[in-house]
Every structure is written in C-alpha cells, then in structure tokens.
C-alpha positions as CSV (number, residue, x, y, z in Angstrom):
1,M,-40.6,-121.6,-104.2
2,N,-43.9,-122.9,-105.7
3,R,-45.9,-120.5,-107.8
4,V,-49.7,-120.5,-107.5
5,A,-52.4,-120.2,-110.1
6,V,-55.6,-118.7,-108.6
7,V,-58.8,-119.8,-110.3
8,I,-61.9,-117.7,-110.0
9,N,-65.3,-118.7,-111.2
10,E,-68.7,-117.4,-110.5
11,F,-69.5,-120.1,-107.9
12,G,-66.2,-119.7,-106.0
13,E,-65.2,-123.1,-107.1
14,V,-62.1,-124.5,-108.7
15,G,-63.1,-126.1,-112.0
16,I,-59.8,-126.9,-113.7
17,D,-57.9,-130.0,-114.5
18,N,-54.8,-131.0,-112.4
19,A,-52.8,-130.9,-115.6
20,L,-52.5,-127.2,-115.3
21,V,-50.6,-127.7,-112.1
22,A,-48.0,-129.8,-113.8
23,A,-47.5,-127.2,-116.5
24,S,-45.1,-125.2,-114.4
25,S,-45.1,-126.8,-110.9
26,E,-47.9,-124.6,-109.8
27,N,-50.5,-125.1,-107.2
28,I,-54.2,-124.1,-107.3
29,T,-55.9,-122.4,-104.4
30,L,-59.6,-121.7,-103.8
31,L,-60.5,-118.1,-103.0
32,A,-62.5,-117.9,-99.8
33,N,-64.2,-114.6,-100.6
34,G,-67.3,-116.0,-102.1
35,C,-69.2,-115.8,-105.4
36,L,-67.9,-113.9,-108.4
37,C,-70.3,-113.1,-111.2
38,C,-68.1,-112.4,-114.3
39,T,-71.0,-110.7,-116.1
40,V,-70.8,-107.8,-113.6
41,R,-67.4,-106.0,-114.1
42,T,-67.4,-104.4,-110.6
43,D,-67.5,-107.8,-108.9
44,L,-64.5,-108.9,-110.8
45,Q,-62.6,-105.6,-110.1
46,E,-63.3,-105.9,-106.4
47,T,-62.2,-109.5,-106.3
48,L,-58.9,-108.9,-108.2
49,R,-58.1,-105.8,-106.0
50,E,-58.7,-107.8,-102.8
51,L,-56.6,-110.7,-104.2
52,F,-53.7,-108.4,-104.9
53,T,-53.9,-106.8,-101.5
54,Q,-54.0,-110.2,-99.8
55,R,-50.9,-111.2,-101.7
56,R,-49.0,-108.1,-100.7
57,T,-49.9,-108.6,-97.0
58,G,-49.1,-112.4,-97.1
59,A,-52.8,-113.4,-96.5
60,V,-52.5,-115.5,-99.7
61,I,-49.4,-117.1,-101.0
62,D,-47.7,-115.7,-104.1
63,F,-49.1,-116.5,-107.6
64,D,-48.2,-116.0,-111.2
65,R,-51.5,-116.0,-112.9
66,V,-55.3,-115.7,-112.3
67,V,-57.7,-117.8,-114.4
68,V,-61.2,-116.4,-114.7
69,E,-63.7,-119.1,-115.5
70,T,-67.1,-117.9,-116.6
71,T,-70.3,-119.7,-117.3
72,G,-71.1,-121.1,-120.7
73,L,-73.4,-118.1,-121.5
74,A,-71.3,-115.3,-120.1
75,D,-70.5,-112.3,-122.3
76,P,-66.7,-112.2,-122.4
77,A,-66.5,-108.5,-123.2
78,P,-66.9,-107.1,-119.6
79,V,-64.2,-109.5,-118.4
80,I,-61.7,-108.4,-121.1
81,Q,-62.6,-104.7,-120.6
82,T,-61.9,-104.9,-116.9
83,F,-58.1,-105.1,-117.5
84,A,-58.2,-102.1,-119.8
85,A,-60.6,-99.8,-118.0
86,D,-59.2,-100.0,-114.5
87,T,-55.8,-98.4,-114.2
88,L,-55.1,-99.9,-110.8
89,L,-55.7,-103.4,-112.1
90,A,-53.8,-102.7,-115.3
91,A,-50.7,-101.9,-113.3
92,Q,-50.8,-105.4,-111.6
93,Y,-52.6,-107.7,-114.1
94,R,-52.1,-108.3,-117.8
95,L,-54.6,-110.0,-120.0
96,D,-52.9,-113.1,-121.5
97,G,-55.7,-114.3,-123.7
98,V,-59.2,-115.7,-124.1
99,V,-59.8,-119.5,-124.3
100,T,-63.3,-120.7,-125.3
101,L,-64.4,-124.3,-124.8
102,V,-66.9,-125.7,-127.3
103,D,-68.9,-128.8,-126.6
104,A,-68.6,-131.1,-129.6
105,V,-71.9,-132.8,-128.8
106,N,-74.0,-129.7,-128.2
107,G,-71.9,-127.0,-129.8
108,E,-73.9,-126.7,-133.1
109,R,-77.2,-126.2,-131.2
110,Q,-75.7,-123.8,-128.8
111,L,-74.2,-121.7,-131.6
112,D,-77.6,-121.7,-133.3
113,A,-79.6,-120.7,-130.2
114,Q,-77.3,-118.5,-128.2
115,P,-75.6,-115.3,-129.6
116,E,-73.4,-115.3,-126.5
117,A,-71.9,-118.6,-127.5
118,V,-71.1,-117.2,-131.0
119,K,-69.5,-114.2,-129.4
120,Q,-67.4,-116.3,-127.1
121,A,-66.1,-118.3,-130.0
122,A,-65.5,-115.2,-132.2
123,V,-63.4,-113.3,-129.7
124,A,-61.3,-116.2,-128.5
125,D,-57.5,-116.5,-129.0
126,R,-57.8,-120.3,-128.7
127,L,-60.6,-122.7,-129.1
128,L,-60.8,-126.0,-127.4
129,L,-63.2,-128.7,-128.6
130,T,-64.4,-130.9,-125.7
131,K,-66.3,-134.3,-125.7
132,T,-64.8,-135.1,-129.1
133,D,-64.7,-138.8,-128.0
134,L,-68.5,-138.7,-127.5
135,A,-69.4,-137.1,-130.8
136,G,-69.3,-138.6,-134.3
137,A,-66.4,-137.8,-136.5
138,A,-68.6,-136.0,-139.1
139,E,-70.2,-134.0,-136.3
140,V,-66.8,-132.9,-135.0
141,D,-65.6,-132.0,-138.4
142,A,-68.7,-129.9,-139.2
143,L,-68.3,-128.0,-135.9
144,R,-64.6,-127.5,-136.4
145,A,-65.3,-126.1,-139.9
146,R,-68.0,-123.8,-138.6
147,L,-65.6,-122.4,-135.9
148,R,-62.8,-122.0,-138.4
149,A,-65.1,-119.8,-140.5
150,L,-66.2,-117.9,-137.5
151,N,-62.7,-117.3,-136.1
152,P,-60.1,-118.2,-138.6
153,R,-57.2,-116.9,-136.6
154,A,-57.7,-118.8,-133.4
155,E,-55.5,-121.7,-132.5
156,F,-57.5,-125.0,-132.2
157,A,-57.1,-128.1,-130.0
158,A,-59.3,-131.0,-129.1
159,A,-59.6,-132.6,-125.6
160,V,-59.9,-136.4,-125.8
161,Q,-61.5,-137.9,-122.7
162,G,-60.8,-134.6,-120.9
163,E,-57.1,-134.6,-121.6
164,I,-55.3,-131.7,-123.1
165,D,-51.7,-130.3,-123.0
166,P,-51.9,-127.6,-120.4
167,A,-49.5,-125.5,-122.4
168,F,-52.4,-124.7,-124.7
169,F,-53.9,-122.4,-122.0
170,L,-50.7,-120.5,-121.2
171,D,-48.5,-117.7,-122.7
172,I,-51.0,-116.6,-125.3
173,G,-50.4,-112.9,-125.2
174,L,-47.4,-110.6,-125.7
175,R,-45.2,-110.6,-122.6
176,T,-42.4,-108.1,-123.3
177,A,-41.4,-105.3,-125.6
178,R,-38.8,-107.7,-127.1
179,T,-41.4,-110.0,-128.5
180,D,-40.2,-111.8,-131.6
181,G,-41.8,-112.4,-134.9
182,V,-43.0,-115.9,-134.1
183,Q,-44.8,-114.7,-131.0
184,L,-46.4,-111.8,-132.8
185,E,-47.7,-114.0,-135.6
186,R,-49.1,-116.4,-133.1
187,W,-50.8,-113.5,-131.2
188,L,-52.2,-112.0,-134.4
189,G,-53.2,-115.3,-135.8
190,A,-52.4,-116.4,-139.4
191,A,-51.7,-113.2,-141.3
192,G,-53.7,-114.3,-144.3
193,S,-54.0,-112.4,-147.5
194,S,-53.1,-108.7,-147.5
195,E,-56.3,-108.2,-149.5
196,G,-58.4,-109.4,-146.6
197,E,-60.9,-112.2,-146.5
198,A,-64.4,-112.9,-147.7
199,Y,-67.2,-112.1,-145.4
200,L,-68.3,-115.0,-143.3
201,G,-71.8,-114.6,-144.5
202,K,-70.7,-115.6,-148.0
203,R,-68.9,-118.7,-147.0
204,L,-70.9,-119.9,-144.1
205,S,-74.5,-121.1,-144.4
206,S,-75.3,-122.2,-140.8
207,G,-76.6,-120.0,-138.1
208,A,-78.0,-116.5,-138.3
209,H,-75.7,-115.4,-135.5
210,D,-72.7,-116.6,-137.4
211,R,-73.7,-114.6,-140.5
212,A,-73.6,-111.4,-138.5
213,I,-70.0,-112.0,-137.5
214,R,-67.1,-110.9,-139.8
215,S,-63.4,-111.4,-139.4
216,F,-60.9,-109.6,-141.6
217,V,-57.5,-107.9,-141.7
218,L,-56.7,-104.4,-142.8
219,W,-53.2,-103.6,-144.0
220,F,-51.8,-100.1,-144.4
221,D,-48.6,-99.3,-146.3
222,R,-48.1,-95.7,-145.0
223,P,-47.2,-94.9,-141.4
224,F,-49.9,-93.2,-139.3
225,S,-49.5,-90.2,-137.1
226,W,-50.9,-91.3,-133.7
227,Q,-53.5,-88.5,-134.0
228,T,-54.8,-89.9,-137.3
229,F,-54.9,-93.5,-136.1
230,S,-56.6,-92.7,-132.7
231,S,-59.1,-90.4,-134.4
232,A,-60.1,-93.2,-136.8
233,M,-60.5,-95.6,-133.9
234,E,-62.4,-93.1,-131.8
235,L,-64.8,-92.4,-134.6
236,L,-65.4,-96.2,-135.2
237,T,-66.0,-97.0,-131.6
238,S,-68.3,-94.0,-131.1
239,M,-70.5,-95.1,-134.0
240,R,-70.3,-98.9,-133.7
241,G,-68.7,-99.7,-130.4
242,P,-71.1,-102.5,-129.4
243,D,-70.5,-104.3,-132.7
244,L,-66.7,-104.0,-132.6
245,L,-66.2,-107.3,-130.9
246,R,-62.4,-107.3,-130.9
247,V,-59.5,-105.5,-132.5
248,K,-55.8,-106.3,-132.2
249,G,-52.8,-105.4,-134.3
250,L,-49.6,-103.6,-135.0
251,V,-49.5,-100.0,-136.0
252,N,-46.6,-98.2,-137.7
253,V,-46.7,-94.8,-136.0
254,E,-44.4,-92.0,-137.1
255,G,-41.5,-91.5,-134.8
256,E,-41.8,-94.8,-132.9
257,R,-38.9,-97.2,-132.8
258,G,-41.1,-100.2,-133.3
259,P,-44.7,-101.2,-133.9
260,V,-47.3,-100.0,-131.5
261,V,-49.5,-102.9,-130.2
262,V,-53.2,-102.1,-129.9
263,Q,-56.0,-104.3,-128.7
264,G,-59.5,-103.6,-127.6
265,V,-63.0,-104.9,-127.2
266,Q,-66.0,-102.9,-128.2
267,H,-65.4,-99.3,-127.1
268,I,-62.6,-99.9,-124.6
269,F,-59.0,-100.3,-125.6
270,H,-55.9,-101.4,-123.6
271,P,-53.2,-98.8,-123.3
272,P,-51.0,-99.0,-126.4
273,A,-47.5,-100.5,-126.0
274,T,-44.5,-99.9,-128.3
275,L,-42.2,-102.8,-129.1
276,D,-38.5,-102.4,-129.2
277,A,-38.2,-103.2,-132.9
278,W,-40.1,-104.5,-135.9
279,P,-39.8,-108.3,-136.1
280,S,-39.2,-108.3,-139.8
281,E,-38.7,-106.0,-142.8
282,D,-42.4,-105.8,-143.3
283,R,-43.4,-102.6,-141.5
284,R,-47.0,-102.3,-142.7
285,S,-49.7,-101.7,-140.1
286,R,-52.0,-104.7,-139.8
287,L,-55.2,-104.8,-137.8
288,V,-57.4,-107.8,-137.1
289,F,-61.1,-107.0,-136.8
290,I,-63.9,-109.2,-135.5
291,T,-67.1,-107.3,-136.0
292,R,-70.8,-107.8,-135.9
293,N,-72.7,-106.4,-139.0
294,I,-69.8,-104.1,-139.9
295,S,-68.3,-104.7,-143.3
296,Q,-64.6,-104.6,-144.2
297,E,-65.3,-102.0,-146.8
298,A,-67.0,-99.7,-144.2
299,V,-64.0,-99.8,-141.9
300,A,-61.5,-99.3,-144.7
301,A,-63.5,-96.3,-146.0
302,L,-63.5,-94.8,-142.5
303,F,-59.7,-95.0,-142.2
304,A,-59.3,-93.6,-145.7
305,A,-61.6,-90.7,-144.9
306,V,-59.9,-89.8,-141.6
307,G,-56.5,-90.2,-143.2
308,G,-57.4,-87.9,-146.0
309,L,-58.6,-85.3,-143.5
310,G,-55.3,-85.5,-141.7
311,E,-53.3,-84.7,-144.8
C-alpha cells in the first residue's frame, strides 16, 4: 500500500520536488480545503484536525507525514507551538523537525533586512542552501559561515540546480523511546564543549539581527528533581519567553530510568518524554539554547539560583 505525504502551504499549493516521493515510495496529494496561513495558529490547527478526520473516514487516503510549507517571511514559532499546545493534535501528530531554505544569491541581504529570516535560520534543525549554482563561490562560503555562526548545531546541505537528497528532509526528530546515541547526537547537534560557546556577537560581525542571537549548551553534573527543573524553566519562560527562541535537550531527572527529552519554543514546551535508557555512560543533563538577547551566564545563574533554593 502506498503511503502519502500531504503538503500544506499557505496558498493551498504543492511546492515540493518529486524527489520526496521517491524517498519512500510516497505520493503527494493536494488538500482541497483552501488557503492555510501558517502565521495564524488556529488556521493550522483546524486544517490538521480536518485532515485527520478525513483520513479516519476514508475521505483522503492514508499518509505518513504532513509537510507544512510557510512563506519566506513566516515566523516559525506558531507552527512549532501548534504541536505542543494542542493536546488533540499532539496525540496524532509529532513534530519531526524544522528545515529552513536559504537563498544563496539573496540570503545575506535577507538576513540583514528581515529579523524573521534570522529567526528561521536560528531555530532550524537543518539548513539547505539553494541557488548555489547561481552564486559565486566566495558568496556561498560567506553565507555558509554566517549561518554556521548563527546556528552551529544545524545540519547543512546545498541544492545544486534544485537537486537534493530527499532523505535530508526526513527522520529529523526522535521517533521512539529506544532512540540510540547516534540519533540523539544528531537531534541535539554537535555536542560541542562542555564549557559552552562564545557569544555569537563576539565572533560574528555581520548583521544586527545576528548579534542578538546566541546559541549555547548548558551541562549539569547533578541530577535534577523534576520540580527544580520545571521551576527553573517556568521562571525563565515567564521572564523572557519571547526571546527564548528554542530549547531542546536531555535532562537527568531523579527516579527516571533514562533521560527526559525536553523541547520548546518561546513559552510553550512539548510534553516531556522519558527514554528507555541512557545512550552512553555520560548521564549529565545537557540543554541546547537558542536565545535572543539572553546571555549564557544569565541562564546558568538562574538555574543555579533555583537549584540552590530547592536544596
């Protein structure tokens, strides 16, 4: 039986290469229920609910995944938050990942002019450079370096004359509680130094929007009680939620058999999930933060303060 990938964009059109079909013998179908504006969360919720209902009644053929294609200037946060805030959708759909396409010809100008473009690149799990065959080598290298500084943990690929391995778009997130170490490292991105990384503002000179974005990892040797960890995150989101662009990581929680997977965007977090076991002997908690105008020291100090109060 063929499996179907349903592609939703804000114009009700399919804008995806046929290579995705070949990735797993899938077909692509066009939704007939009209326009979807991905910047308005309720529209996306209604469309996904209707799609699930139609699948159950046989009005649409079965499918394995939904691809939500936004405009170049869409804020990705509402789309990501939809799958965490709506319990009905969360029971039927799982966010696999965020892929951002960056135009190699116009990318630098877009990053300079549009804060939404910077946010799209910063929160992405994977970054795809397009039109690399139309841009000069130096131009592509400069853009790649800028994106690397902006989002050092994203996987990169380049499309040449529109061609890209479709596997790059698939199986980004964690699928089961038995996820292995390789999958975890890919999802978290390169672990980097346990001491964290320099602020982007210190190693990146181009773009005022870029300098506001910071990416860093916090490591914690001692296990958390769930109350202590959740209190720290609640305090952080209540004070700086709009600037907490993305958080994902593994938390060593007292009494749990394996690490607890957490991920969120701004003030909304997905329900935590406990893995069956730790993938290695390293049982430190590790949290990847992508923030706007929030320093690594400030987040570390908050966790230290909340942890101290809980002792």
